[in-house]
N, C-alpha and C positions, 0 to 999 in steps of 0.2 A: 601173397598176392592180393591186389585189390584191385577192382573195376574204377573208385572212383578215381576223374582223373584229378590232378595238382592245378591250381592255378598258377601257370607257368606265367612270367611275366617278361622275361628275356630268356633267348637262347644265345648261347656262346659257341663258339667252334674255333679251337683253335690253330692258324694257317699253318703251320708247322705239320700237323698230324697231315695235314691233305697234302703238303708238298715234299716233305719227308718220307711220308709213308703210304698212303690211299692211292697218289698218285706217282710216284718211284718206281722204277719197272725194276730195277733190281734191291729195291725193300728186302730187308728180311723178314718173313714170317708172315708177307703181305697175303698168302693163301690166295692168290688170283685178282685180287680186289683191281690190281692195277689193269690188266686186261678188262675185266668187267665193266669199271668205268671210262675206260677209254673207245671201249663199244659203243656207249650211249653219246660221244662227243666230249666227255671233260676233257681238260688238256691240263698239263702243268701251267702252260702261261696264263690260262685264267682259272687259277683256282678258286676262286671267289666265286664262280658260278656253282660249283661242288658245295662251297660252304652255304651259299645261301640254299641251295636244294634240300641240303642236310638239315636246315633250320625253318624249313617249309614242313618236310615231310611228318612230323609229329603232328602239326593243324588238322593234317587231311587225313592220317593213319585209322586204320579199319579196326586196330586193335591194339589194347594198352594192358601193362602190366605193371605194376609196384612194385619192387620187391627190396629188402633191405640185405646189404652185401653184407660187406668186415664193418668193424667197430665204427659206428655213426656215417655209416656209408648209404645213403637211398639210392637207389637206381631207380629210372625210368626204362621203359623199352616201350616202342613201337613198331607196328608192324602195319606196312603199306605202301604205296605207289610213290616215288620220289620223281618231281619234276626233272626231266633231261634235256639238255640242250637239242638232242635230234626229235625231241615231241613225243618218244613211246614212253616214256615213263620206266622207271626200275621199282621191281619188287624189291625191298628193304627192310630190315630190322637197326632201327637206330637204336643205340645206348647212350643213357644218359646220365649224369651225376647229377643228384637235386638237393645234398648238404647244404648248397648255398642258397636256398630258396628265398625269394623267388627267381633265382637265377637257374638255369639249367646248363651244366658243361657236356657237350661234345667227349664221350670218351668211343666209340667204333662203330661202325657199322658192320653189318653181314648180308650179305644178295640173296634172295629168297629167291624159288622155286616161282616162275612166272604163275600167274593167277589165272585160271581158265577165262 
């Protein structure tokens, strides 16, 4: 892992990850993410709100990590607050594929315990 943040030029989030997984109540293995995100005001009718929030979160995240994954797979991980429709902010870890530098592709998000 490294502390040097890469110079990401573009953040990309496939809308299907949002509509078919994160904001789908019956998605297999979404581990409560549907309940988590809808509690902050995100909806499947406005998936672009969650996409924008996910792509904004790394810019203000307080923690960053770089790790090499499987063969030729570079991953970026960011911990920090993500803006939400209700204004509270959600503390999450976002994971991005950076093999396509300078573009980072969204992989997943994990809710984290609220900061004190």
